[in-house]
C-alpha positions, 0 to 999 in steps of 0.5 A: 038100525044096525050100522053097516061096515065097509069091507076094510072095516070088516077085515079090521074088526074081524082081525081085532076080535081074533087078536082080542080072543087070542090075548084073553084066551091066553090070559083068562081061558075060554070060560072067563073070556066074554063076548062083551069084553071082546066087543069092547076091545074091538070097538063094536057092539055085542050085536055086531059081533054076530055079523062076524061070528055065529058064536063065541065058540066059532071065534075060538075055533077059528083062532085055534085053527088059524094059529095052528095053521100059521105055526105049521106054515112057518115050521114047514118053511124052515124045513123046506129051507133046511131039508135035513134033521137040523131043519126039523130041529129049528122047526121044533124050536119055533113050534115050542116058542109059539106054544110058550106065547099061546098057552091055549095051544097046549092046555087041551087036557084042562077043564076050560078046553073041555068046556069049549070042545063040548060046545063046538058043533060037529063041524067045528070039532072036525075042523080042529081035529083036521088042524091037529092032523096037519101038524103031524103031517109036517114031520111025516111027509118030508121025502128027504127025511127018514126016521132011524126009529119006528114012526110012532116012536119018533112022533111020540118023542116029538109030541113029548118034547113039545108038551114039555111046555107044560112043565116050563114053570117047574124046571130048574133051568131056563125052559127054552134052553132046556128044550133046545138042548133036548132037541139038539141031542135027540134029533140025531137019534130020530132022523138019519 
């Protein structure tokens, strides 16, 4: 007979599974992360895993969407606190640093991510797409900010800046300082 968990235990186990997933995904990737290993880290049986998530993919989807939401909320708070282009610059720096800590947030072109996407249900894939849209809205929906350039160009520049994280290991100077320099100088060209 399966052991039942208290509500507090359920919350702690679910949080442990999410944290284990995040760490393993960052270190090993989706494919090399096993449910068995995640369960060991959370201190539960493999059978108990399915009380919390219907599949490995459901856990990964939740972790990805949750991380994107947390980052968006933190960036939004910065923009709300500093309602000008400098707030946007600080928000971009925060996003870049979170991506630096969690490589699964930007490795969406790799085989490992493609394998995950192909295994997702339509509902899960839609959830990830909506999560991606949320981050775009962060830079588009601020009534006190106005772009100096075409919106598509501005969003492309912002996306390109953040995706420079993929080159962090080959730039000859500290990649965080390089990113900050680019943001600090480009922000004046993007926003009034």
